[in-house]
C-alpha positions, 0 to 999 in steps of 0.5 A, spaced: 307 769 386 304 767 379 296 769 379 292 767 374 291 773 368 285 770 363 282 762 363 282 757 364 279 755 357 278 748 356 279 747 348 280 741 345 277 734 348 277 727 345 276 720 349 282 721 352 285 727 352 284 735 353 288 742 352 287 747 357 289 754 355 291 760 361 294 766 361 299 767 367 301 774 370 308 772 371 313 765 367 310 759 371 309 752 370 301 751 370 298 744 372 291 741 370 289 736 376 283 732 375 278 728 380 279 722 377 287 722 377 288 724 370 292 731 369 298 734 365 303 740 366 306 745 361 311 751 362 308 758 360 311 761 354 312 769 353 309 773 347 309 781 348 310 781 355 304 776 357 305 769 359 301 763 356 301 755 357 297 750 353 296 744 358 295 737 355 291 733 359 292 726 359 289 720 362 282 721 361 276 716 360 272 716 355 264 718 356 266 720 363 265 728 366 271 729 372 272 736 375 279 739 374 283 745 378 288 749 375 295 750 379 301 755 378 307 753 381 303 749 385 299 754 387 291 753 387 288 759 382 282 755 380 276 754 381 276 762 384 275 762 392 268 763 393 266 762 386 258 761 385 259 756 379 259 749 379 266 746 378 269 746 371 269 739 368 272 736 362 267 731 358 269 726 354 264 724 348 258 720 350 258 712 350 252 713 345 255 717 340 250 723 341 254 729 340 251 736 341 254 742 337 252 749 339 254 754 334 254 762 333 258 768 331 258 776 333 260 777 340 260 784 343 263 784 350 257 784 355 257 790 359 258 789 367 252 786 370 249 793 373 250 797 366 244 797 361 245 793 355 244 796 349 243 790 345 239 786 350 241 779 353 248 775 351 246 769 349 253 765 352 251 768 358 245 766 358 247 759 356 252 759 362 247 761 367 242 755 364 248 750 365 250 752 372 243 753 374 242 745 372 248 742 372 245 735 370 241 738 364 243 738 357 249 741 355 254 742 349 260 738 347 263 743 343 262 750 342 263 753 335 264 760 335 265 763 327 268 769 328 268 776 330 270 773 337 272 780 339 271 787 335 278 791 333 274 796 330 268 797 334 270 797 342 266 799 348 265 805 352 270 802 357 275 800 352 275 807 349 276 810 356 282 805 357 285 806 350 285 814 351 289 813 357 294 810 353 295 814 347 292 820 344 285 818 340 285 824 335 291 820 332 289 814 327 287 809 328 283 813 333 279 808 338 280 802 334 285 797 337 292 799 334 297 793 337 298 787 340 297 790 348 291 793 346 288 786 343 289 783 350 285 788 352 279 786 348 280 778 350 280 781 358 274 784 357 270 779 353 273 773 357 273 775 363 266 776 364 264 771 369 259 767 365 263 766 360 269 765 363 265 759 367 262 756 360 269 756 356 273 753 362 267 747 362 265 746 354 270 745 349 270 750 343 273 751 336 273 758 333 275 761 327 276 768 326 272 773 321 273 780 319 272 784 325 277 780 329 281 784 325 277 790 321 271 791 317 271 789 311 278 784 311 281 782 305 274 785 301 278 786 294 285 787 292 284 794 292 282 794 298 288 791 301 292 796 297 289 802 300 290 799 306 297 797 306 298 805 304 295 806 311 301 808 316 297 804 322 295 798 318 301 793 318 301 794 326 294 792 326 294 786 322 300 783 325 298 784 331 291 781 330 294 775 327 299 774 332 293 775 338 288 770 334 294 765 333 295 765 341 288 766 344 284 762 339 288 758 333 292 754 338 286 751 342 284 749 335 289 744 335 289 737 338 296 735 342 299 731 336 298 737 331 301 741 337 307 736 337 308 737 330 307 744 329 314 748 329 311 755 330 309 752 337 316 749 338 319 755 337 315 760 341 315 755 347 323 754 346 324 762 346 326 766 352 321 771 348 317 768 342 315 775 340 320 775 334 318 768 332 311 769 332 311 776 329 315 773 323 310 768 322 305 774 322 309 777 317 309 771 312 302 770 313 301 777 310 306 777 305 304 770 302 297 767 305 297 761 301 303 759 306 299 758 312 293 754 313 288 757 319 282 752 317 282 745 321 279 739 322 276 736 328 272 729 330 267 728 335 265 720 334 262 720 327 261 727 326 267 730 322 267 738 322 271 742 318 273 749 320 274 754 313 278 759 314 274 764 308 278 770 310 285 770 309 286 764 304 283 769 299 285 770 292 284 777 290 286 778 283 280 781 280 280 775 274 282 770 279 278 771 285 277 765 289 274 765 297 280 759 298 287 759 295 288 753 291 292 749 296 286 751 302 281 748 296 285 742 296 285 741 304 277 742 304 277 737 298 281 732 301 278 732 308 271 732 306 272 726 302 277 722 305 274 716 309 267 718 308 264 712 311 268 714 318 263 720 319 255 720 318 255 727 319 259 733 316 259 739 318 263 745 314 264 751 319 265 758 315 264 765 318 260 767 311 254 764 309 255 759 303 247 760 301 244 767 302 238 770 301 236 770 294 237 778 292 243 779 296 246 773 293 245 776 286 247 782 288 254 780 290 255 775 283 253 781 279 257 786 283 263 781 282 262 782 275 262 789 275 268 789 279 272 785 274 270 789 268 264 785 265 261 792 263 267 797 262 272 800 267 267 805 269 262 800 272 268 797 275 270 803 279 262 803 281 262 795 283 268 796 287 265 802 291 259 798 292 262 792 295 266 796 300 260 800 302 255 794 302 259 788 305 258 785 298 264 779 299 261 772 301 261 766 297 257 769 292 262 774 290 267 769 289 262 766 284 268 760 281 268 758 289 261 758 290 261 753 284 267 749 287 263 748 294 257 747 291 260 741 287 264 738 293 258 738 297 254 734 292 260 729 291 260 728 298 253 727 299 252 722 293 253 714 292 255 709 297 258 711 304 254 718 303 254 721 310 246 723 312 247 730 313 252 735 310 251 742 314 254 748 313 254 752 319 255 760 318 254 767 322 256 774 320 249 777 318 246 778 324 240 774 323 238 766 323 236 762 317 236 755 314 236 754 307 235 748 303 239 747 296 236 743 289 242 742 284 239 744 277 243 739 273 248 735 275 249 731 268 255 735 266 259 734 273 265 731 274 261 726 280 255 722 279 249 725 276 242 725 280 240 729 286 245 728 292 243 723 297 245 726 304 240 731 306 244 738 305 243 745 309 245 752 310 244 753 317 246 761 319 246 763 326 248 770 328 249 774 332 251 771 339 250 779 342 250 784 337 244 788 333 241 789 327 238 796 324 231 796 323 231 797 315 236 791 315 231 786 317 226 789 312 232 788 307 233 781 309 226 779 309 225 782 302 231 778 300 227 772 300 221 774 297 219 773 289 219 780 287 227 780 290 228 774 286 226 778 280 230 784 281 236 779 283 234 776 276 235 783 272 241 785 276 245 778 274 242 779 266 246 786 267 252 783 269 252 777 264 252 772 270 251 765 269 246 761 273 249 758 279 248 750 279 244 750 285 237 753 287 235 754 294 229 756 298 229 758 305 226 752 310 226 756 317 227 763 319 229 769 318 229 770 326 232 776 329 235 777 336 241 774 340 241 767 339 244 760 338 243 754 334 244 747 337 245 740 333 244 734 336 247 729 332 246 721 334 247 716 329 244 718 322 240 722 326 240 730 326 236 735 330 236 743 330 234 747 336 234 755 335 234 759 342 234 766 343 236 770 349 230 773 353 230 779 357 228 774 363 235 771 363 233 765 360 233 761 353 227 761 349 226 756 343 223 758 337 225 752 333 226 745 334 226 740 328 229 734 326 233 734 320 234 727 318 230 721 320 231 719 328 
């Protein structure tokens, strides 16, 4: 009899349909049955000896919450027997149009409940406990996870012991994951956590990768990629990372209509074993990143979310560096500008912040100039070493793309049909803050002159469950100071860097701890709440403020 190895995860949900992802112990037919009669079935597909199904659920009613059960070959497998959690629900958007978006990034798997947690309470665990304890209370309509859902290069002690029983850790890559099977271990460790398992079964989720989903500094530079391709274990790590991301995260990001049109999904499902098809796809993605699009769009009533791949879509030639390849940039522009009147809020999800503390931004722009040779070959070599050592590879390290995003955001936010807000949601930097840009001079731009009409903010929230050294806390605080701005200007003068088209100020934070941000969007109003996980198992509100008028 088939058993439920992992899941269910409620991934996509709109007013009438949803998708539920499961991993089973053997080939079978997965079925979702809802209390209101809605449901669906799917046959499992196989990858590397594992069996998965993404079940399309049809017949849902808008504005309702309905419990659901999961069956494998007709046998009931979810909810688990004697579960202490409430029934898993599929919630379709509220009739009044309110949308709640909770977001964050960077989550180490939480240790067992009876073990010491060196980085403090997990914000997602704590959110799950609150929702489970108060089933009628407010809950997110979607959970946006902005990267580092698993850490392939920083495993737990429990996973290290598991790896050591499988292979010799004195051989590279040591205690980092090496192949697809070891990636599955990371997902089991993270998503079989009882609170997380239940939370992901009842709150829809959108996900995108960041570097640690593969390896720290992934795609930092062309020289970094060349060095890694000369490393014997790298190709298997990368292909396994992309394959497992496609199975465990990416498929659930897509709507039923997108899945129906996806030739890879059809090929993997139709094959007796889809491993070869998926591995060939991952190989193409490695050889020609522009041939694959990991970015995607989701609409929640009058809220549009554009999740942007800021890792695999990079152009790394030093003379033409770009965070997004031309096709990806065109996609983002088209999705942001098409039918602006149909949405009141545009959310741009990118794992890496667009606006950083001023000194960090200037250091990255300076380093990019050095690395492309503005100060000669010797400085270029120094720039490359510094870039890798200090993780200087955010949007600021791709100055032309930084400006392109600034221009696009200003264009979206200006004139008739402009949304109430354009909000950039990010993580990565292990603290939280709010920053507001102001455009210096738009007279020379292709769009309308003058300041944008929309409220435009960078909202950064990280980590969900991780840590940050004390010296980095001091550094991030200092990075926003007037002294730091002066130091940054010296760096940019040395690098002959032009001033960015926007200047910005910090309007909230920095906040440190395991935390989540939640946006409440209703009509043209937007409200932000930041909550931090406390040792007593609660979430404490440290910021709650309107972003646009009610």
